[in-house]
DSSP file (Angstrom, degrees, kcal/mol; ACC not computed):
  #  RESIDUE AA STRUCTURE BP1 BP2  ACC     N-H-->O    O-->H-N    N-H-->O    O-->H-N    TCO  KAPPA ALPHA  PHI   PSI    X-CA   Y-CA   Z-CA
    1    1 A M              0   0    0      0, 0.0     2,-0.3     0, 0.0     0, 0.0   0.000 360.0 360.0 360.0 127.6  -10.5    7.4    8.0
    2    2 A T        -     0   0    0      1,-0.0     2,-0.3     0, 0.0     0, 0.0  -0.695 360.0-125.8 -90.5 143.9   -9.1   10.7    6.7
    3    3 A R        -     0   0    0     -2,-0.3     2,-0.2     3,-0.0     3,-0.1  -0.672  18.3-146.5 -89.6 140.2   -5.6   11.7    7.6
    4    4 A K        -     0   0    0     -2,-0.3     2,-0.0     1,-0.1    -1,-0.0  -0.646  35.5 -84.1 -97.9 161.2   -4.9   15.0    9.3
    5    5 A H  S    S+     0   0    0     -2,-0.2     2,-0.3     3,-0.0    -1,-0.1  -0.372  83.1  86.7 -62.5 141.8   -1.8   17.0    8.7
    6    6 A G  S    S-     0   0    0     -3,-0.1     2,-0.4    -2,-0.0    -3,-0.0  -0.958  80.8 -29.9 155.9-170.5    1.0   15.9   10.8
    7    7 A S    >   -     0   0    0     -2,-0.3     3,-0.5     1,-0.1     4,-0.0  -0.602  35.5-164.1 -79.3 126.1    3.9   13.5   11.0
    8    8 A L  G >  S+     0   0    0     -2,-0.4     3,-1.0     1,-0.2     7,-0.1   0.535  80.9  81.3 -83.4  -6.8    3.4   10.3    9.1
    9    9 A V  G 3  S+     0   0    0      1,-0.2    -1,-0.2     5,-0.1     6,-0.0   0.839  93.7  46.3 -65.3 -32.0    6.4    8.8   11.0
   10   10 A H  G <  S+     0   0    0     -3,-0.5     2,-0.8     4,-0.0    -1,-0.2   0.354  83.1 110.7 -94.8   5.5    4.1    8.1   14.0
   11   11 A D    <>  -     0   0    0     -3,-1.0     4,-2.2     1,-0.2     5,-0.2  -0.731  53.0-162.1 -84.4 111.1    1.3    6.6   12.0
   12   12 A E  H  > S+     0   0    0     -2,-0.8     4,-2.5     1,-0.2     5,-0.2   0.857  85.7  54.7 -63.7 -37.9    1.3    2.9   12.9
   13   13 A E  H  > S+     0   0    0      2,-0.2     4,-1.9     1,-0.2    -1,-0.2   0.920 111.1  44.0 -64.7 -43.7   -0.7    1.8    9.9
   14   14 A I  H  > S+     0   0    0      2,-0.2     4,-2.4     1,-0.2    -2,-0.2   0.903 113.3  51.8 -68.2 -40.7    1.6    3.4    7.4
   15   15 A N  H  X S+     0   0    0     -4,-2.2     4,-2.3     1,-0.2    -2,-0.2   0.912 109.8  48.4 -63.0 -42.2    4.7    2.1    9.2
   16   16 A S  H  X S+     0   0    0     -4,-2.5     4,-2.0     1,-0.2    -1,-0.2   0.878 111.9  50.0 -67.5 -35.5    3.4   -1.5    9.3
   17   17 A A  H  X S+     0   0    0     -4,-1.9     4,-2.2    -5,-0.2    -2,-0.2   0.900 110.4  50.3 -66.6 -39.9    2.6   -1.3    5.5
   18   18 A A  H  X S+     0   0    0     -4,-2.4     4,-2.3     1,-0.2    -2,-0.2   0.904 111.0  48.4 -64.9 -40.7    6.1    0.1    4.8
   19   19 A W  H  X S+     0   0    0     -4,-2.3     4,-2.7     2,-0.2     5,-0.2   0.879 109.7  52.5 -67.9 -36.5    7.7   -2.8    6.8
   20   20 A A  H  X S+     0   0    0     -4,-2.0     4,-2.0     1,-0.2    -2,-0.2   0.923 112.0  45.7 -63.4 -42.9    5.5   -5.4    5.0
   21   21 A A  H  X S+     0   0    0     -4,-2.2     4,-2.4     2,-0.2    -2,-0.2   0.884 112.4  51.7 -66.6 -37.9    6.6   -4.0    1.6
   22   22 A T  H  X S+     0   0    0     -4,-2.3     4,-2.3     2,-0.2    -2,-0.2   0.928 109.8  48.0 -65.5 -45.0   10.3   -3.8    2.8
   23   23 A R  H  X S+     0   0    0     -4,-2.7     4,-2.4     1,-0.2     5,-0.2   0.910 112.5  50.3 -61.8 -40.4   10.3   -7.4    3.9
   24   24 A G  H  X S+     0   0    0     -4,-2.0     4,-2.8    -5,-0.2    50,-0.3   0.894 109.0  51.4 -63.5 -39.8    8.7   -8.4    0.6
   25   25 A A  H  X S+     0   0    0     -4,-2.4     4,-2.4    48,-0.2    -2,-0.2   0.906 111.5  46.8 -65.0 -41.2   11.3   -6.5   -1.4
   26   26 A V  H  X S+     0   0    0     -4,-2.3     4,-2.1     2,-0.2    -2,-0.2   0.934 115.3  45.3 -66.9 -45.4   14.1   -8.2    0.5
   27   27 A V  H  X S+     0   0    0     -4,-2.4     4,-2.8    -5,-0.2     5,-0.2   0.918 114.3  49.3 -64.6 -42.9   12.6  -11.7    0.1
   28   28 A G  H  X S+     0   0    0     -4,-2.8     4,-2.7    -5,-0.2     5,-0.3   0.901 110.3  50.0 -63.8 -41.4   11.8  -11.1   -3.6
   29   29 A A  H  X S+     0   0    0     -4,-2.4     4,-1.8    40,-0.2    -1,-0.2   0.900 113.2  47.3 -64.0 -39.5   15.3   -9.8   -4.4
   30   30 A A  H  X S+     0   0    0     -4,-2.1     4,-2.2     2,-0.2    -2,-0.2   0.943 114.9  44.8 -67.1 -47.1   16.8  -12.9   -2.7
   31   31 A K  H  X S+     0   0    0     -4,-2.8     4,-2.1     1,-0.2    -2,-0.2   0.955 119.2  40.4 -62.4 -50.7   14.5  -15.4   -4.4
   32   32 A W  H  X S+     0   0    0     -4,-2.7     4,-2.7     1,-0.2    -1,-0.2   0.794 111.9  58.0 -72.1 -26.4   14.8  -13.8   -7.9
   33   33 A G  H  X S+     0   0    0     -4,-1.8     4,-2.4    -5,-0.3    -1,-0.2   0.908 107.2  47.3 -66.3 -41.9   18.6  -13.2   -7.3
   34   34 A I  H  X S+     0   0    0     -4,-2.2     4,-2.3     2,-0.2    -2,-0.2   0.921 113.6  48.3 -64.1 -43.4   19.1  -16.9   -6.7
   35   35 A F  H  X S+     0   0    0     -4,-2.1     4,-2.6     1,-0.2    -2,-0.2   0.917 111.9  49.4 -62.4 -42.9   17.0  -17.7   -9.8
   36   36 A S  H  X S+     0   0    0     -4,-2.7     4,-2.4     2,-0.2    -2,-0.2   0.887 110.5  50.4 -64.0 -38.9   19.0  -15.2  -11.9
   37   37 A A  H  X S+     0   0    0     -4,-2.4     4,-2.3     2,-0.2    -1,-0.2   0.906 111.4  48.1 -66.0 -40.8   22.3  -16.6  -10.7
   38   38 A A  H  X S+     0   0    0     -4,-2.3     4,-2.3     2,-0.2    -2,-0.2   0.912 112.3  48.9 -64.9 -41.8   21.2  -20.1  -11.6
   39   39 A A  H  X S+     0   0    0     -4,-2.6     4,-2.7     1,-0.2    -2,-0.2   0.887 110.8  51.0 -64.5 -37.9   20.0  -18.9  -15.0
   40   40 A A  H  X S+     0   0    0     -4,-2.4     4,-2.7     2,-0.2    -2,-0.2   0.890 109.0  50.9 -66.0 -39.0   23.4  -17.2  -15.5
   41   41 A A  H  X S+     0   0    0     -4,-2.3     4,-1.9     2,-0.2    -2,-0.2   0.917 112.8  45.5 -64.7 -42.6   25.3  -20.4  -14.6
   42   42 A V  H  X S+     0   0    0     -4,-2.3     4,-2.3     2,-0.2     5,-0.3   0.924 114.5  48.4 -65.4 -43.7   23.2  -22.4  -17.1
   43   43 A A  H  X S+     0   0    0     -4,-2.7     4,-2.7     1,-0.2     8,-0.3   0.896 111.1  50.3 -63.8 -39.5   23.7  -19.7  -19.7
   44   44 A F  H  < S+     0   0    0     -4,-2.7    -1,-0.2     1,-0.2    -2,-0.2   0.876 112.7  48.0 -65.3 -36.2   27.4  -19.5  -19.1
   45   45 A Q  H  < S+     0   0    0     -4,-1.9    -2,-0.2    -5,-0.2    -1,-0.2   0.894 128.3  19.5 -70.8 -40.6   27.7  -23.3  -19.4
   46   46 A F  H  < S+     0   0    0     -4,-2.3    -2,-0.2    -5,-0.1    -3,-0.2   0.599 108.0  74.7-111.7 -13.4   25.7  -23.7  -22.6
   47   47 A S     X  -     0   0    0     -4,-2.7     4,-1.8    -5,-0.3     5,-0.1  -0.893  45.1-171.5-114.5 116.6   25.6  -20.3  -24.4
   48   48 A P  H  > S+     0   0    0      0, 0.0     4,-1.3     0, 0.0    -1,-0.1   0.797  92.1  59.5 -69.3 -25.8   28.6  -18.9  -26.3
   49   49 A V  H  4 S+     0   0    0      2,-0.2     4,-0.4     1,-0.2     3,-0.3   0.937 106.4  45.8 -65.9 -45.8   26.6  -15.7  -26.7
   50   50 A Y  H >4 S+     0   0    0     -7,-0.3     3,-1.3     1,-0.2    -1,-0.2   0.896 109.7  54.5 -64.6 -40.1   26.3  -15.2  -22.9
   51   51 A R  H 3< S+     0   0    0     -4,-1.8    -1,-0.2    -8,-0.3    -2,-0.2   0.808 104.8  56.3 -63.2 -27.8   30.0  -16.0  -22.4
   52   52 A G  T 3< S+     0   0    0     -4,-1.3    -1,-0.3    -3,-0.3    -2,-0.2   0.562  86.0 103.2 -81.3  -8.4   30.8  -13.3  -24.9
   53   53 A L  S <  S-     0   0    0     -3,-1.3     2,-0.1    -4,-0.4    -3,-0.0  -0.348  79.8-103.4 -73.1 156.0   28.9  -10.6  -22.9
   54   54 A T     >  -     0   0    0      1,-0.1     4,-2.0    -2,-0.0     5,-0.2  -0.372  25.8-115.8 -74.6 158.9   30.8   -8.1  -20.8
   55   55 A V  H  > S+     0   0    0      1,-0.2     4,-2.5     2,-0.2     5,-0.2   0.881 115.7  57.0 -61.5 -38.4   31.0   -8.5  -17.1
   56   56 A Q  H  > S+     0   0    0      1,-0.2     4,-2.2     2,-0.2    -1,-0.2   0.900 107.6  46.7 -61.7 -40.9   29.1   -5.2  -16.7
   57   57 A F  H  > S+     0   0    0      2,-0.2     4,-2.4     1,-0.2    -1,-0.2   0.873 110.5  52.5 -71.1 -35.6   26.2   -6.4  -18.8
   58   58 A K  H  X S+     0   0    0     -4,-2.0     4,-2.2     2,-0.2    -2,-0.2   0.908 110.4  48.2 -64.0 -41.0   26.1   -9.7  -16.9
   59   59 A V  H  X S+     0   0    0     -4,-2.5     4,-2.8     2,-0.2     5,-0.2   0.901 109.8  53.3 -64.4 -40.2   25.9   -7.8  -13.6
   60   60 A F  H  X S+     0   0    0     -4,-2.2     4,-2.2     1,-0.2    -2,-0.2   0.919 108.9  48.5 -60.0 -44.2   23.1   -5.7  -15.2
   61   61 A L  H  X S+     0   0    0     -4,-2.4     4,-1.8     2,-0.2    -1,-0.2   0.912 112.5  48.7 -63.0 -42.1   21.1   -8.8  -16.1
   62   62 A Q  H  X S+     0   0    0     -4,-2.2     4,-1.7     1,-0.2    -2,-0.2   0.932 113.9  45.3 -62.6 -46.9   21.6  -10.2  -12.5
   63   63 A M  H  X S+     0   0    0     -4,-2.8     4,-2.5     1,-0.2    -1,-0.2   0.817 107.6  58.5 -70.3 -29.9   20.5   -7.0  -10.9
   64   64 A S  H  X S+     0   0    0     -4,-2.2     4,-2.6    -5,-0.2     5,-0.2   0.926 106.2  48.7 -63.9 -43.4   17.6   -6.6  -13.2
   65   65 A G  H  X S+     0   0    0     -4,-1.8     4,-2.3     1,-0.2    -2,-0.2   0.906 112.4  48.4 -61.2 -41.2   16.2   -9.9  -12.1
   66   66 A M  H  X S+     0   0    0     -4,-1.7     4,-2.3     2,-0.2    -2,-0.2   0.893 111.7  49.3 -67.1 -39.0   16.7   -8.9   -8.5
   67   67 A A  H  X S+     0   0    0     -4,-2.5     4,-2.1     2,-0.2    -2,-0.2   0.927 112.5  46.8 -67.0 -44.4   15.0   -5.6   -9.0
   68   68 A I  H  X S+     0   0    0     -4,-2.6     4,-2.6     1,-0.2     5,-0.2   0.926 112.9  50.6 -62.3 -44.1   12.0   -7.1  -10.8
   69   69 A G  H  X S+     0   0    0     -4,-2.3     4,-2.5    -5,-0.2     5,-0.3   0.894 109.2  50.2 -61.3 -40.9   11.7   -9.8   -8.1
   70   70 A S  H  X S+     0   0    0     -4,-2.3     4,-2.2   -42,-0.3    -1,-0.2   0.892 111.8  48.2 -67.2 -37.3   11.8   -7.2   -5.3
   71   71 A M  H  X S+     0   0    0     -4,-2.1     4,-2.2     2,-0.2    -2,-0.2   0.929 113.5  46.7 -67.0 -44.2    9.0   -5.2   -6.9
   72   72 A I  H  X S+     0   0    0     -4,-2.6     4,-2.2     1,-0.2    -2,-0.2   0.941 116.4  43.1 -64.4 -47.4    6.8   -8.2   -7.5
   73   73 A E  H  X S+     0   0    0     -4,-2.5     4,-2.6     2,-0.2   -48,-0.2   0.873 112.8  52.6 -69.2 -36.8    7.2   -9.6   -4.0
   74   74 A A  H  X S+     0   0    0     -4,-2.2     4,-2.4   -50,-0.3    -1,-0.2   0.916 111.2  47.4 -63.9 -41.9    6.8   -6.2   -2.3
   75   75 A D  H  X S+     0   0    0     -4,-2.2     4,-2.4     2,-0.2    -2,-0.2   0.909 111.9  50.4 -64.7 -41.5    3.6   -5.6   -4.2
   76   76 A K  H  X S+     0   0    0     -4,-2.2     4,-2.0     1,-0.2    -2,-0.2   0.929 113.4  44.6 -61.8 -46.0    2.3   -9.0   -3.3
   77   77 A R  H  X S+     0   0    0     -4,-2.6     4,-2.4     2,-0.2    -1,-0.2   0.873 112.1  52.5 -67.6 -36.8    3.1   -8.5    0.4
   78   78 A L  H  X S+     0   0    0     -4,-2.4     4,-2.4     2,-0.2    -2,-0.2   0.899 109.6  48.5 -67.7 -39.7    1.6   -5.0    0.4
   79   79 A R  H  X S+     0   0    0     -4,-2.4     4,-2.1     2,-0.2    -1,-0.2   0.896 112.3  49.0 -65.7 -39.0   -1.7   -6.2   -1.2
   80   80 A A  H  X S+     0   0    0     -4,-2.0     4,-2.2     2,-0.2    -2,-0.2   0.897 111.3  50.0 -65.7 -39.6   -1.8   -9.1    1.4
   81   81 A H  H  X S+     0   0    0     -4,-2.4     4,-2.7     2,-0.2    -2,-0.2   0.912 109.3  51.4 -64.3 -42.3   -1.2   -6.6    4.2
   82   82 A E  H  X S+     0   0    0     -4,-2.4     4,-2.5     1,-0.2    -2,-0.2   0.909 109.7  49.8 -61.4 -41.9   -3.9   -4.3    2.9
   83   83 A L  H  X S+     0   0    0     -4,-2.1     4,-2.3     2,-0.2    -1,-0.2   0.906 111.2  49.4 -62.8 -41.7   -6.3   -7.2    2.9
   84   84 A H  H  X S+     0   0    0     -4,-2.2     4,-2.5     2,-0.2    -2,-0.2   0.917 111.7  48.1 -63.0 -44.4   -5.4   -8.1    6.4
   85   85 A V  H  X S+     0   0    0     -4,-2.7     4,-2.6     2,-0.2     5,-0.2   0.908 111.5  50.0 -65.3 -41.9   -5.9   -4.5    7.6
   86   86 A R  H  X S+     0   0    0     -4,-2.5     4,-2.2     2,-0.2    -1,-0.2   0.916 111.4  48.8 -62.3 -42.1   -9.2   -4.2    5.9
   87   87 A H  H  X S+     0   0    0     -4,-2.3     4,-2.3     2,-0.2    -2,-0.2   0.928 111.8  49.0 -62.9 -44.7  -10.4   -7.5    7.5
   88   88 A Y  H  X S+     0   0    0     -4,-2.5     4,-2.4     1,-0.2    -2,-0.2   0.916 111.8  48.6 -61.4 -44.4   -9.2   -6.3   10.9
   89   89 A K  H  X S+     0   0    0     -4,-2.6     4,-2.6     1,-0.2    -1,-0.2   0.880 110.5  51.6 -64.7 -37.1  -11.0   -2.9   10.6
   90   90 A R  H  X S+     0   0    0     -4,-2.2     4,-2.7    -5,-0.2    -1,-0.2   0.910 109.9  49.0 -66.0 -41.1  -14.2   -4.7    9.5
   91   91 A V  H  X S+     0   0    0     -4,-2.3     4,-2.3     2,-0.2    -2,-0.2   0.922 113.1  47.1 -63.2 -44.1  -14.1   -7.0   12.5
   92   92 A V  H  X S+     0   0    0     -4,-2.4     4,-2.0     2,-0.2    -2,-0.2   0.915 113.5  48.3 -63.9 -43.0  -13.5   -4.0   14.8
   93   93 A R  H  X S+     0   0    0     -4,-2.6     4,-2.3     1,-0.2    -2,-0.2   0.922 112.7  47.7 -64.0 -44.3  -16.3   -2.1   13.2
   94   94 A D  H  X S+     0   0    0     -4,-2.7     4,-2.5     1,-0.2    -1,-0.2   0.868 109.8  53.3 -65.8 -35.7  -18.7   -5.0   13.4
   95   95 A A  H  X S+     0   0    0     -4,-2.3     4,-2.3     2,-0.2    -1,-0.2   0.892 109.4  48.9 -65.3 -38.5  -17.9   -5.7   17.0
   96   96 A E  H  X S+     0   0    0     -4,-2.0     4,-2.4     2,-0.2    -2,-0.2   0.907 111.0  49.6 -67.2 -41.4  -18.7   -2.0   17.8
   97   97 A V  H  X S+     0   0    0     -4,-2.3     4,-2.3     1,-0.2    -2,-0.2   0.921 112.3  48.2 -62.4 -42.9  -22.0   -2.3   16.0
   98   98 A W  H  X S+     0   0    0     -4,-2.5     4,-2.5     2,-0.2    -2,-0.2   0.892 109.9  52.1 -64.9 -39.5  -22.8   -5.4   17.9
   99   99 A R  H  X S+     0   0    0     -4,-2.3     4,-2.1     2,-0.2    -2,-0.2   0.919 111.3  46.8 -62.6 -43.5  -21.9   -3.8   21.2
  100  100 A R  H  X S+     0   0    0     -4,-2.4     4,-2.8     2,-0.2     5,-0.2   0.887 110.1  53.9 -65.7 -38.3  -24.1   -0.9   20.5
  101  101 A Y  H  X S+     0   0    0     -4,-2.3     4,-2.7     1,-0.2     5,-0.4   0.933 109.2  47.8 -60.5 -46.1  -26.9   -3.2   19.4
  102  102 A E  H  X S+     0   0    0     -4,-2.5     4,-1.7     1,-0.2     6,-0.8   0.883 113.1  48.8 -63.4 -38.0  -26.6   -5.1   22.7
  103  103 A Q  H  X S+     0   0    0     -4,-2.1     4,-0.9    -5,-0.2    -2,-0.2   0.932 116.0  42.6 -66.2 -44.6  -26.7   -1.8   24.7
  104  104 A D  H  < S+     0   0    0     -4,-2.8    -2,-0.2     1,-0.2    -3,-0.2   0.913 125.9  29.1 -70.4 -43.3  -29.7   -0.4   22.8
  105  105 A Y  H  < S+     0   0    0     -4,-2.7    -3,-0.2    -5,-0.2    -1,-0.2   0.683 125.6  40.7 -98.4 -18.8  -31.9   -3.5   22.8
  106  106 A H  H  < S-     0   0    0     -4,-1.7    -3,-0.2    -5,-0.4    -2,-0.2   0.533  96.5-131.9-104.8  -7.9  -30.8   -5.4   25.9
  107  107 A G     <  +     0   0    0     -4,-0.9     2,-0.4    -5,-0.3    -4,-0.2   0.737  61.4 129.6  68.3  23.0  -30.6   -2.4   28.1
  108  108 A T        -     0   0    0     -6,-0.8    -1,-0.2    -5,-0.1     2,-0.2  -0.857  49.5-139.3-110.8 146.6  -27.2   -3.3   29.4
  109  109 A S     >  -     0   0    0     -2,-0.4     4,-2.0    -3,-0.1     5,-0.2  -0.535  30.0-107.5 -93.8 167.8  -24.1   -1.1   29.6
  110  110 A S  H  > S+     0   0    0      1,-0.2     4,-2.1     2,-0.2     5,-0.1   0.833 120.8  55.1 -65.4 -30.6  -20.6   -2.3   28.8
  111  111 A K  H  > S+     0   0    0      2,-0.2     4,-2.4     1,-0.2    -1,-0.2   0.888 107.0  49.9 -69.1 -38.1  -19.8   -2.2   32.6
  112  112 A E  H  > S+     0   0    0      2,-0.2     4,-1.8     1,-0.2    -2,-0.2   0.885 110.8  49.9 -66.3 -37.1  -22.7   -4.4   33.4
  113  113 A I  H  X S+     0   0    0     -4,-2.0     4,-1.5     2,-0.2    -2,-0.2   0.910 111.1  49.2 -66.5 -41.6  -21.6   -6.9   30.7
  114  114 A E  H  X S+     0   0    0     -4,-2.1     4,-1.0     1,-0.2    -2,-0.2   0.901 112.6  46.7 -65.3 -41.1  -18.0   -6.9   32.1
  115  115 A T  H  < S+     0   0    0     -4,-2.4    -1,-0.2     1,-0.2    -2,-0.2   0.824 108.9  55.5 -72.4 -29.1  -19.2   -7.5   35.7
  116  116 A A  H  < S+     0   0    0     -4,-1.8    -1,-0.2     1,-0.2    -2,-0.2   0.833 104.4  54.6 -69.6 -31.3  -21.5  -10.3   34.6
  117  117 A D  H  <        0   0    0     -4,-1.5    -1,-0.2     1,-0.2    -2,-0.2   0.795 360.0 360.0 -70.8 -28.1  -18.6  -12.0   32.9
  118  118 A E     <        0   0    0     -4,-1.0    -1,-0.2    -3,-0.1    -2,-0.2   0.470 360.0 360.0 -80.3 360.0  -16.6  -12.0   36.2
């Protein structure tokens, strides 16, 4: 599907992809932040080198882990969302092809099929 000029704010597909990436980024930052905090606690307990670092550098290390985690998880969620959207579009496309096949070869219209189901 080609996009036409206009507002992307109202494009449901783009909005759902953005929300999937956002949720992934938040979850990834939380997961990797917890891991980074645990690693910092272990390093503080056992490493004199880590204890000698400045507070600013320790914060930088913590935030670096969170940033990397958010990027990795956002990418993972976005790829999963893309796969889901492709699968959904393929199912819709195949259903339309099947509907046209039934109309062409069975001589029934969609209204006749709907009334036959009732």
